[in-house]
Biopython code that builds the backbone (N, CA, C, O; Angstrom):
import numpy as np
from Bio.PDB.StructureBuilder import StructureBuilder

atoms = [
    (1, "MET", "N", (-12.559, 2.520, -35.917)),
    (1, "MET", "CA", (-11.244, 2.703, -35.347)),
    (1, "MET", "C", (-11.394, 3.094, -33.877)),
    (1, "MET", "O", (-12.216, 3.942, -33.530)),
    (2, "GLU", "N", (-10.596, 2.470, -33.026)),
    (2, "GLU", "CA", (-10.650, 2.735, -31.590)),
    (2, "GLU", "C", (-9.654, 3.833, -31.221)),
    (2, "GLU", "O", (-8.500, 3.813, -31.649)),
    (3, "VAL", "N", (-10.116, 4.781, -30.426)),
    (3, "VAL", "CA", (-9.249, 5.858, -29.962)),
    (3, "VAL", "C", (-8.579, 5.401, -28.670)),
    (3, "VAL", "O", (-9.249, 4.925, -27.753)),
    (4, "GLN", "N", (-7.264, 5.545, -28.600)),
    (4, "GLN", "CA", (-6.542, 5.138, -27.401)),
    (4, "GLN", "C", (-6.438, 6.293, -26.419)),
    (4, "GLN", "O", (-6.232, 7.444, -26.802)),
    (5, "ASN", "N", (-6.584, 5.959, -25.159)),
    (5, "ASN", "CA", (-6.469, 6.945, -24.093)),
    (5, "ASN", "C", (-5.076, 6.808, -23.480)),
    (5, "ASN", "O", (-4.760, 5.771, -22.895)),
    (6, "ASN", "N", (-4.256, 7.823, -23.604)),
    (6, "ASN", "CA", (-2.896, 7.788, -23.074)),
    (6, "ASN", "C", (-2.818, 8.299, -21.644)),
    (6, "ASN", "O", (-1.724, 8.473, -21.108)),
    (7, "GLU", "N", (-3.950, 8.538, -21.029)),
    (7, "GLU", "CA", (-3.969, 9.042, -19.668)),
    (7, "GLU", "C", (-3.569, 7.939, -18.695)),
    (7, "GLU", "O", (-3.997, 6.794, -18.832)),
    (8, "TRP", "N", (-2.753, 8.291, -17.720)),
    (8, "TRP", "CA", (-2.284, 7.344, -16.720)),
    (8, "TRP", "C", (-2.879, 7.741, -15.388)),
    (8, "TRP", "O", (-2.634, 8.849, -14.912)),
    (9, "GLN", "N", (-3.657, 6.860, -14.773)),
    (9, "GLN", "CA", (-4.286, 7.169, -13.497)),
    (9, "GLN", "C", (-3.445, 6.621, -12.350)),
    (9, "GLN", "O", (-2.943, 5.498, -12.406)),
    (10, "VAL", "N", (-3.302, 7.440, -11.305)),
    (10, "VAL", "CA", (-2.524, 7.040, -10.136)),
    (10, "VAL", "C", (-3.284, 7.356, -8.856)),
    (10, "VAL", "O", (-4.094, 8.282, -8.806)),
    (11, "VAL", "N", (-3.008, 6.571, -7.829)),
    (11, "VAL", "CA", (-3.493, 6.843, -6.482)),
    (11, "VAL", "C", (-2.362, 7.576, -5.765)),
    (11, "VAL", "O", (-1.252, 7.055, -5.661)),
    (12, "VAL", "N", (-2.638, 8.777, -5.272)),
    (12, "VAL", "CA", (-1.626, 9.556, -4.553)),
    (12, "VAL", "C", (-1.789, 9.294, -3.059)),
    (12, "VAL", "O", (-2.887, 9.387, -2.510)),
    (13, "PHE", "N", (-0.661, 8.960, -2.412)),
    (13, "PHE", "CA", (-0.679, 8.677, -0.978)),
    (13, "PHE", "C", (0.497, 9.374, -0.309)),
    (13, "PHE", "O", (1.418, 9.845, -0.977)),
    (14, "PHE", "N", (0.454, 9.433, 1.022)),
    (14, "PHE", "CA", (1.488, 10.132, 1.789)),
    (14, "PHE", "C", (2.180, 9.203, 2.776)),
    (14, "PHE", "O", (1.561, 8.346, 3.407)),
    (15, "LEU", "N", (3.487, 9.406, 2.883)),
    (15, "LEU", "CA", (4.331, 8.742, 3.876)),
    (15, "LEU", "C", (5.265, 9.790, 4.441)),
    (15, "LEU", "O", (6.008, 10.417, 3.685)),
    (16, "GLY", "N", (5.250, 9.997, 5.728)),
    (16, "GLY", "CA", (6.163, 10.953, 6.341)),
    (16, "GLY", "C", (6.088, 12.341, 5.748)),
    (16, "GLY", "O", (7.108, 13.021, 5.636)),
    (17, "GLY", "N", (4.895, 12.777, 5.363)),
    (17, "GLY", "CA", (4.713, 14.115, 4.802)),
    (17, "GLY", "C", (5.087, 14.249, 3.339)),
    (17, "GLY", "O", (4.969, 15.338, 2.777)),
    (18, "GLN", "N", (5.535, 13.173, 2.705)),
    (18, "GLN", "CA", (5.894, 13.205, 1.290)),
    (18, "GLN", "C", (4.826, 12.496, 0.466)),
    (18, "GLN", "O", (4.243, 11.505, 0.909)),
    (19, "ALA", "N", (4.574, 13.012, -0.736)),
    (19, "ALA", "CA", (3.578, 12.417, -1.625)),
    (19, "ALA", "C", (4.240, 11.400, -2.552)),
    (19, "ALA", "O", (5.345, 11.612, -3.052)),
    (20, "PHE", "N", (3.535, 10.293, -2.765)),
    (20, "PHE", "CA", (3.964, 9.235, -3.677)),
    (20, "PHE", "C", (2.742, 8.793, -4.470)),
    (20, "PHE", "O", (1.622, 9.203, -4.168)),
    (21, "ALA", "N", (2.954, 7.958, -5.483)),
    (21, "ALA", "CA", (1.830, 7.490, -6.288)),
    (21, "ALA", "C", (2.049, 6.050, -6.725)),
    (21, "ALA", "O", (3.181, 5.587, -6.861)),
    (22, "ILE", "N", (0.940, 5.355, -6.942)),
    (22, "ILE", "CA", (0.950, 4.004, -7.481)),
    (22, "ILE", "C", (-0.113, 3.949, -8.569)),
    (22, "ILE", "O", (-1.160, 4.587, -8.453)),
    (23, "SER", "N", (0.149, 3.204, -9.600)),
    (23, "SER", "CA", (-0.793, 3.079, -10.709)),
    (23, "SER", "C", (-2.117, 2.481, -10.232)),
    (23, "SER", "O", (-2.138, 1.555, -9.421)),
    (24, "VAL", "N", (-3.201, 3.017, -10.742)),
    (24, "VAL", "CA", (-4.528, 2.477, -10.442)),
    (24, "VAL", "C", (-4.623, 1.038, -10.944)),
    (24, "VAL", "O", (-5.325, 0.217, -10.353)),
    (25, "ASP", "N", (-3.921, 0.732, -12.028)),
    (25, "ASP", "CA", (-3.951, -0.620, -12.590)),
    (25, "ASP", "C", (-3.417, -1.668, -11.617)),
    (25, "ASP", "O", (-3.813, -2.832, -11.683)),
    (26, "LYS", "N", (-2.525, -1.267, -10.719)),
    (26, "LYS", "CA", (-1.950, -2.195, -9.740)),
    (26, "LYS", "C", (-2.702, -2.177, -8.414)),
    (26, "LYS", "O", (-2.515, -3.069, -7.587)),
    (27, "THR", "N", (-3.549, -1.177, -8.204)),
    (27, "THR", "CA", (-4.273, -1.004, -6.948)),
    (27, "THR", "C", (-5.573, -1.797, -6.982)),
    (27, "THR", "O", (-6.381, -1.631, -7.896)),
    (28, "ARG", "N", (-5.775, -2.655, -5.993)),
    (28, "ARG", "CA", (-7.003, -3.451, -5.923)),
    (28, "ARG", "C", (-8.032, -2.822, -4.990)),
    (28, "ARG", "O", (-9.229, -2.838, -5.278)),
    (29, "GLU", "N", (-7.565, -2.269, -3.873)),
    (29, "GLU", "CA", (-8.472, -1.585, -2.953)),
    (29, "GLU", "C", (-7.675, -0.816, -1.914)),
    (29, "GLU", "O", (-6.466, -1.001, -1.773)),
    (30, "ILE", "N", (-8.372, 0.047, -1.192)),
    (30, "ILE", "CA", (-7.771, 0.838, -0.122)),
    (30, "ILE", "C", (-8.598, 0.590, 1.134)),
    (30, "ILE", "O", (-9.821, 0.730, 1.127)),
    (31, "LEU", "N", (-7.910, 0.221, 2.210)),
    (31, "LEU", "CA", (-8.586, -0.149, 3.450)),
    (31, "LEU", "C", (-8.126, 0.705, 4.616)),
    (31, "LEU", "O", (-7.058, 1.316, 4.573)),
    (32, "ARG", "N", (-8.945, 0.740, 5.660)),
    (32, "ARG", "CA", (-8.481, 1.255, 6.943)),
    (32, "ARG", "C", (-7.520, 0.223, 7.516)),
    (32, "ARG", "O", (-7.521, -0.933, 7.092)),
    (33, "TRP", "N", (-6.701, 0.634, 8.475)),
    (33, "TRP", "CA", (-5.737, -0.267, 9.093)),
    (33, "TRP", "C", (-6.455, -1.508, 9.627)),
    (33, "TRP", "O", (-7.296, -1.390, 10.518)),
    (34, "PRO", "N", (-6.135, -2.713, 9.092)),
    (34, "PRO", "CA", (-6.838, -3.927, 9.515)),
    (34, "PRO", "C", (-6.188, -4.642, 10.697)),
    (34, "PRO", "O", (-6.720, -5.640, 11.184)),
    (35, "GLY", "N", (-5.039, -4.138, 11.165)),
    (35, "GLY", "CA", (-4.278, -4.858, 12.177)),
    (35, "GLY", "C", (-3.408, -5.905, 11.493)),
    (35, "GLY", "O", (-3.608, -6.224, 10.322)),
    (36, "SER", "N", (-2.444, -6.433, 12.235)),
    (36, "SER", "CA", (-1.551, -7.420, 11.626)),
    (36, "SER", "C", (-0.991, -8.353, 12.682)),
    (36, "SER", "O", (-1.070, -8.091, 13.882)),
    (37, "ARG", "N", (-0.428, -9.439, 12.206)),
    (37, "ARG", "CA", (0.286, -10.384, 13.061)),
    (37, "ARG", "C", (1.748, -10.315, 12.657)),
    (37, "ARG", "O", (2.066, -10.472, 11.479)),
    (38, "PRO", "N", (2.646, -10.082, 13.610)),
    (38, "PRO", "CA", (4.069, -9.978, 13.263)),
    (38, "PRO", "C", (4.647, -11.312, 12.800)),
    (38, "PRO", "O", (4.140, -12.382, 13.140)),
    (39, "ILE", "N", (5.713, -11.222, 12.021)),
    (39, "ILE", "CA", (6.452, -12.404, 11.589)),
    (39, "ILE", "C", (7.853, -12.288, 12.189)),
    (39, "ILE", "O", (8.611, -11.395, 11.811)),
    (40, "PRO", "N", (8.205, -13.171, 13.111)),
    (40, "PRO", "CA", (9.518, -13.090, 13.759)),
    (40, "PRO", "C", (10.664, -13.177, 12.752)),
    (40, "PRO", "O", (10.593, -13.918, 11.771)),
    (41, "GLU", "N", (11.716, -12.409, 13.013)),
    (41, "GLU", "CA", (12.942, -12.423, 12.220)),
    (41, "GLU", "C", (12.713, -12.126, 10.740)),
    (41, "GLU", "O", (13.419, -12.654, 9.881)),
    (42, "SER", "N", (11.736, -11.288, 10.448)),
    (42, "SER", "CA", (11.469, -10.926, 9.052)),
    (42, "SER", "C", (12.225, -9.653, 8.681)),
    (42, "SER", "O", (12.827, -9.004, 9.537)),
    (43, "HIS", "N", (12.186, -9.312, 7.422)),
    (43, "HIS", "CA", (12.824, -8.098, 6.901)),
    (43, "HIS", "C", (12.251, -6.876, 7.625)),
    (43, "HIS", "O", (11.072, -6.875, 7.979)),
    (44, "PRO", "N", (13.068, -5.827, 7.854)),
    (44, "PRO", "CA", (12.576, -4.624, 8.551)),
    (44, "PRO", "C", (11.352, -3.977, 7.890)),
    (44, "PRO", "O", (10.570, -3.312, 8.568)),
    (45, "ALA", "N", (11.181, -4.160, 6.599)),
    (45, "ALA", "CA", (10.030, -3.574, 5.909)),
    (45, "ALA", "C", (8.750, -4.382, 6.113)),
    (45, "ALA", "O", (7.656, -3.889, 5.838)),
    (46, "MET", "N", (8.880, -5.614, 6.590)),
    (46, "MET", "CA", (7.717, -6.481, 6.775)),
    (46, "MET", "C", (7.062, -6.179, 8.111)),
    (46, "MET", "O", (7.607, -6.507, 9.165)),
    (47, "ILE", "N", (5.891, -5.553, 8.068)),
    (47, "ILE", "CA", (5.149, -5.250, 9.295)),
    (47, "ILE", "C", (4.545, -6.526, 9.857)),
    (47, "ILE", "O", (4.532, -6.737, 11.070)),
    (48, "GLY", "N", (4.048, -7.369, 8.971)),
    (48, "GLY", "CA", (3.421, -8.616, 9.379)),
    (48, "GLY", "C", (2.494, -9.102, 8.289)),
    (48, "GLY", "O", (2.639, -8.742, 7.121)),
    (49, "ILE", "N", (1.532, -9.930, 8.687)),
    (49, "ILE", "CA", (0.536, -10.416, 7.741)),
    (49, "ILE", "C", (-0.845, -10.043, 8.252)),
    (49, "ILE", "O", (-1.045, -9.802, 9.443)),
    (50, "THR", "N", (-1.789, -10.002, 7.328)),
    (50, "THR", "CA", (-3.174, -9.722, 7.686)),
    (50, "THR", "C", (-4.073, -10.556, 6.795)),
    (50, "THR", "O", (-3.624, -11.111, 5.793)),
    (51, "SER", "N", (-5.320, -10.642, 7.154)),
    (51, "SER", "CA", (-6.300, -11.360, 6.354)),
    (51, "SER", "C", (-7.349, -10.366, 5.869)),
    (51, "SER", "O", (-7.954, -9.641, 6.659)),
    (52, "VAL", "N", (-7.550, -10.349, 4.562)),
    (52, "VAL", "CA", (-8.565, -9.486, 3.956)),
    (52, "VAL", "C", (-9.569, -10.400, 3.264)),
    (52, "VAL", "O", (-9.260, -11.028, 2.251)),
    (53, "ARG", "N", (-10.773, -10.466, 3.823)),
    (53, "ARG", "CA", (-11.820, -11.341, 3.319)),
    (53, "ARG", "C", (-11.326, -12.777, 3.117)),
    (53, "ARG", "O", (-11.605, -13.414, 2.101)),
    (54, "GLY", "N", (-10.582, -13.263, 4.117)),
    (54, "GLY", "CA", (-10.105, -14.640, 4.096)),
    (54, "GLY", "C", (-8.815, -14.871, 3.323)),
    (54, "GLY", "O", (-8.299, -15.989, 3.314)),
    (55, "GLU", "N", (-8.289, -13.850, 2.681)),
    (55, "GLU", "CA", (-7.039, -13.982, 1.928)),
    (55, "GLU", "C", (-5.896, -13.390, 2.757)),
    (55, "GLU", "O", (-5.915, -12.207, 3.096)),
    (56, "VAL", "N", (-4.911, -14.216, 3.078)),
    (56, "VAL", "CA", (-3.769, -13.771, 3.878)),
    (56, "VAL", "C", (-2.739, -13.122, 2.962)),
    (56, "VAL", "O", (-2.403, -13.653, 1.904)),
    (57, "MET", "N", (-2.244, -11.957, 3.391)),
    (57, "MET", "CA", (-1.240, -11.252, 2.586)),
    (57, "MET", "C", (-0.283, -10.488, 3.484)),
    (57, "MET", "O", (-0.623, -10.140, 4.615)),
    (58, "PRO", "N", (0.939, -10.226, 2.964)),
    (58, "PRO", "CA", (1.912, -9.460, 3.740)),
    (58, "PRO", "C", (1.578, -7.978, 3.762)),
    (58, "PRO", "O", (0.984, -7.447, 2.824)),
    (59, "LEU", "N", (1.971, -7.317, 4.850)),
    (59, "LEU", "CA", (1.868, -5.863, 4.970)),
    (59, "LEU", "C", (3.281, -5.296, 5.029)),
    (59, "LEU", "O", (4.090, -5.705, 5.862)),
    (60, "LEU", "N", (3.568, -4.355, 4.140)),
    (60, "LEU", "CA", (4.904, -3.775, 4.058)),
    (60, "LEU", "C", (4.905, -2.309, 4.439)),
    (60, "LEU", "O", (3.945, -1.582, 4.183)),
    (61, "ASP", "N", (6.003, -1.884, 5.058)),
    (61, "ASP", "CA", (6.228, -0.477, 5.372)),
    (61, "ASP", "C", (7.224, 0.061, 4.352)),
    (61, "ASP", "O", (8.414, -0.245, 4.426)),
    (62, "LEU", "N", (6.751, 0.853, 3.407)),
    (62, "LEU", "CA", (7.615, 1.391, 2.358)),
    (62, "LEU", "C", (8.691, 2.314, 2.904)),
    (62, "LEU", "O", (9.677, 2.589, 2.220)),
    (63, "ARG", "N", (8.513, 2.795, 4.129)),
    (63, "ARG", "CA", (9.523, 3.682, 4.723)),
    (63, "ARG", "C", (10.902, 3.018, 4.728)),
    (63, "ARG", "O", (11.913, 3.689, 4.515)),
    (64, "ALA", "N", (10.948, 1.721, 4.968)),
    (64, "ALA", "CA", (12.222, 1.005, 5.019)),
    (64, "ALA", "C", (12.956, 1.066, 3.684)),
    (64, "ALA", "O", (14.186, 1.043, 3.652)),
    (65, "TYR", "N", (12.219, 1.142, 2.591)),
    (65, "TYR", "CA", (12.824, 1.211, 1.261)),
    (65, "TYR", "C", (13.115, 2.641, 0.823)),
    (65, "TYR", "O", (14.000, 2.874, -0.001)),
    (66, "LEU", "N", (12.376, 3.591, 1.370)),
    (66, "LEU", "CA", (12.468, 4.980, 0.913)),
    (66, "LEU", "C", (13.310, 5.873, 1.815)),
    (66, "LEU", "O", (13.439, 7.068, 1.552)),
    (67, "GLY", "N", (13.878, 5.316, 2.864)),
    (67, "GLY", "CA", (14.731, 6.104, 3.746)),
    (67, "GLY", "C", (13.972, 7.051, 4.656)),
    (67, "GLY", "O", (14.524, 8.047, 5.123)),
    (68, "ILE", "N", (12.705, 6.744, 4.908)),
    (68, "ILE", "CA", (11.875, 7.550, 5.806)),
    (68, "ILE", "C", (11.839, 6.834, 7.156)),
    (68, "ILE", "O", (11.746, 5.608, 7.207)),
    (69, "THR", "N", (11.912, 7.590, 8.236)),
    (69, "THR", "CA", (11.908, 6.999, 9.575)),
    (69, "THR", "C", (10.671, 6.125, 9.770)),
    (69, "THR", "O", (9.549, 6.594, 9.582)),
    (70, "PRO", "N", (10.866, 4.856, 10.147)),
    (70, "PRO", "CA", (9.722, 3.962, 10.359)),
    (70, "PRO", "C", (8.858, 4.427, 11.525)),
    (70, "PRO", "O", (9.334, 5.107, 12.434)),
    (71, "LYS", "N", (7.600, 4.056, 11.485)),
    (71, "LYS", "CA", (6.717, 4.318, 12.620)),
    (71, "LYS", "C", (5.706, 3.193, 12.722)),
    (71, "LYS", "O", (5.411, 2.512, 11.740)),
    (72, "VAL", "N", (5.189, 3.012, 13.898)),
    (72, "VAL", "CA", (4.183, 1.981, 14.124)),
    (72, "VAL", "C", (2.884, 2.440, 13.466)),
    (72, "VAL", "O", (2.463, 3.579, 13.667)),
    (73, "PRO", "N", (2.236, 1.561, 12.674)),
    (73, "PRO", "CA", (0.963, 1.955, 12.053)),
    (73, "PRO", "C", (-0.071, 2.344, 13.106)),
    (73, "PRO", "O", (-0.162, 1.727, 14.167)),
    (74, "LEU", "N", (-0.840, 3.369, 12.794)),
    (74, "LEU", "CA", (-1.898, 3.853, 13.673)),
    (74, "LEU", "C", (-3.247, 3.399, 13.142)),
    (74, "LEU", "O", (-3.352, 2.937, 12.006)),
    (75, "GLU", "N", (-4.273, 3.532, 13.964)),
    (75, "GLU", "CA", (-5.614, 3.194, 13.483)),
    (75, "GLU", "C", (-6.033, 4.086, 12.331)),
    (75, "GLU", "O", (-6.896, 3.709, 11.538)),
    (76, "SER", "N", (-5.433, 5.272, 12.226)),
    (76, "SER", "CA", (-5.750, 6.183, 11.122)),
    (76, "SER", "C", (-4.984, 5.832, 9.844)),
    (76, "SER", "O", (-5.247, 6.406, 8.788)),
    (77, "SER", "N", (-4.033, 4.887, 9.937)),
    (77, "SER", "CA", (-3.267, 4.480, 8.753)),
    (77, "SER", "C", (-4.183, 3.818, 7.732)),
    (77, "SER", "O", (-5.230, 3.266, 8.071)),
    (78, "LYS", "N", (-3.766, 3.889, 6.493)),
    (78, "LYS", "CA", (-4.485, 3.235, 5.397)),
    (78, "LYS", "C", (-3.598, 2.141, 4.821)),
    (78, "LYS", "O", (-2.376, 2.175, 4.965)),
    (79, "VAL", "N", (-4.223, 1.182, 4.174)),
    (79, "VAL", "CA", (-3.494, 0.110, 3.508)),
    (79, "VAL", "C", (-3.941, 0.072, 2.054)),
    (79, "VAL", "O", (-5.129, -0.055, 1.756)),
    (80, "ILE", "N", (-2.973, 0.183, 1.161)),
    (80, "ILE", "CA", (-3.246, 0.050, -0.269)),
    (80, "ILE", "C", (-2.944, -1.394, -0.640)),
    (80, "ILE", "O", (-1.800, -1.840, -0.558)),
    (81, "ILE", "N", (-3.979, -2.121, -1.049)),
    (81, "ILE", "CA", (-3.788, -3.494, -1.508)),
    (81, "ILE", "C", (-3.437, -3.417, -2.988)),
    (81, "ILE", "O", (-4.210, -2.915, -3.803)),
    (82, "ALA", "N", (-2.257, -3.924, -3.313)),
    (82, "ALA", "CA", (-1.776, -3.889, -4.691)),
    (82, "ALA", "C", (-1.528, -5.317, -5.166)),
    (82, "ALA", "O", (-1.335, -6.231, -4.365)),
    (83, "GLU", "N", (-1.537, -5.486, -6.478)),
    (83, "GLU", "CA", (-1.272, -6.805, -7.046)),
    (83, "GLU", "C", (-0.148, -6.695, -8.061)),
    (83, "GLU", "O", (-0.205, -5.895, -8.996)),
    (84, "PHE", "N", (0.874, -7.515, -7.858)),
    (84, "PHE", "CA", (2.018, -7.591, -8.760)),
    (84, "PHE", "C", (2.267, -9.056, -9.079)),
    (84, "PHE", "O", (2.401, -9.876, -8.170)),
    (85, "ASN", "N", (2.329, -9.390, -10.350)),
    (85, "ASN", "CA", (2.591, -10.777, -10.773)),
    (85, "ASN", "C", (1.651, -11.766, -10.092)),
    (85, "ASN", "O", (2.081, -12.826, -9.635)),
    (86, "GLU", "N", (0.380, -11.420, -10.026)),
    (86, "GLU", "CA", (-0.679, -12.260, -9.459)),
    (86, "GLU", "C", (-0.545, -12.494, -7.951)),
    (86, "GLU", "O", (-1.181, -13.398, -7.409)),
    (87, "SER", "N", (0.273, -11.690, -7.271)),
    (87, "SER", "CA", (0.391, -11.766, -5.813)),
    (87, "SER", "C", (-0.072, -10.449, -5.206)),
    (87, "SER", "O", (0.308, -9.373, -5.668)),
    (88, "LYS", "N", (-0.896, -10.544, -4.166)),
    (88, "LYS", "CA", (-1.384, -9.339, -3.495)),
    (88, "LYS", "C", (-0.562, -9.065, -2.246)),
    (88, "LYS", "O", (-0.106, -9.980, -1.560)),
    (89, "LEU", "N", (-0.383, -7.761, -1.969)),
    (89, "LEU", "CA", (0.276, -7.334, -0.749)),
    (89, "LEU", "C", (-0.251, -5.973, -0.371)),
    (89, "LEU", "O", (-0.803, -5.251, -1.201)),
    (90, "GLY", "N", (-0.076, -5.626, 0.897)),
    (90, "GLY", "CA", (-0.563, -4.343, 1.389)),
    (90, "GLY", "C", (0.579, -3.409, 1.724)),
    (90, "GLY", "O", (1.547, -3.805, 2.374)),
    (91, "PHE", "N", (0.466, -2.160, 1.275)),
    (91, "PHE", "CA", (1.416, -1.106, 1.626)),
    (91, "PHE", "C", (0.749, -0.220, 2.670)),
    (91, "PHE", "O", (-0.318, 0.338, 2.416)),
    (92, "VAL", "N", (1.357, -0.087, 3.825)),
    (92, "VAL", "CA", (0.798, 0.755, 4.879)),
    (92, "VAL", "C", (1.251, 2.189, 4.630)),
    (92, "VAL", "O", (2.445, 2.458, 4.501)),
    (93, "VAL", "N", (0.281, 3.113, 4.565)),
    (93, "VAL", "CA", (0.569, 4.524, 4.281)),
    (93, "VAL", "C", (-0.123, 5.400, 5.323)),
    (93, "VAL", "O", (-1.042, 4.960, 6.013)),
    (94, "ASP", "N", (0.339, 6.652, 5.422)),
    (94, "ASP", "CA", (-0.262, 7.576, 6.389)),
    (94, "ASP", "C", (-1.648, 8.028, 5.951)),
    (94, "ASP", "O", (-2.572, 8.107, 6.760)),
    (95, "ALA", "N", (-1.782, 8.324, 4.664)),
    (95, "ALA", "CA", (-3.052, 8.833, 4.141)),
    (95, "ALA", "C", (-3.096, 8.621, 2.636)),
    (95, "ALA", "O", (-2.062, 8.536, 1.973)),
    (96, "VAL", "N", (-4.303, 8.539, 2.115)),
    (96, "VAL", "CA", (-4.520, 8.470, 0.670)),
    (96, "VAL", "C", (-5.241, 9.744, 0.282)),
    (96, "VAL", "O", (-6.282, 10.077, 0.848)),
    (97, "GLU", "N", (-4.680, 10.461, -0.694)),
    (97, "GLU", "CA", (-5.300, 11.721, -1.098)),
    (97, "GLU", "C", (-6.461, 11.484, -2.055)),
    (97, "GLU", "O", (-7.616, 11.741, -1.717)),
    (98, "ARG", "N", (-6.146, 10.991, -3.256)),
    (98, "ARG", "CA", (-7.188, 10.739, -4.248)),
    (98, "ARG", "C", (-6.570, 10.112, -5.485)),
    (98, "ARG", "O", (-5.361, 9.892, -5.554)),
    (99, "ILE", "N", (-7.423, 9.830, -6.460)),
    (99, "ILE", "CA", (-6.971, 9.302, -7.748)),
    (99, "ILE", "C", (-6.829, 10.464, -8.714)),
    (99, "ILE", "O", (-7.734, 11.287, -8.845)),
    (100, "TYR", "N", (-5.688, 10.528, -9.389)),
    (100, "TYR", "CA", (-5.445, 11.546, -10.412)),
    (100, "TYR", "C", (-5.337, 10.868, -11.767)),
    (100, "TYR", "O", (-4.894, 9.725, -11.879)),
    (101, "GLY", "N", (-5.751, 11.599, -12.792)),
    (101, "GLY", "CA", (-5.533, 11.089, -14.139)),
    (101, "GLY", "C", (-6.680, 11.263, -15.042)),
    (101, "GLY", "O", (-6.614, 10.871, -16.207)),
]
sb = StructureBuilder()
sb.init_structure("model")
sb.init_model(0)
sb.init_chain("A")
sb.init_seg("    ")
for serial, (resi, resn, name, xyz) in enumerate(atoms, 1):
    if name == "N":
        sb.init_residue(resn, " ", resi, " ")
    sb.init_atom(name, np.array(xyz, "f"), 0.0, 1.0, " ", f" {name:<3s}", serial, name[0])
structure = sb.get_structure()
């Protein structure tokens, strides 16, 4: 008989001094700010696109969705690469604390 683990692991990150979390199951990797190319006339949350090991993906600023004042990403910013429905995208965050769970 297999024992099930009900523990849920999350990556805790910060935006505007507030803590948030994303499931480890959706997180593919965490990177330093890779830079981006803007997309003209895009949604306010769309920072631009970037290439990670040859794979082009969008970079989003969650501040636009969470009501936090937007800011230009800094070199100290981190990017959480997440995968939803077989599509990868990057969330730009101020800092990543650690994995809990």
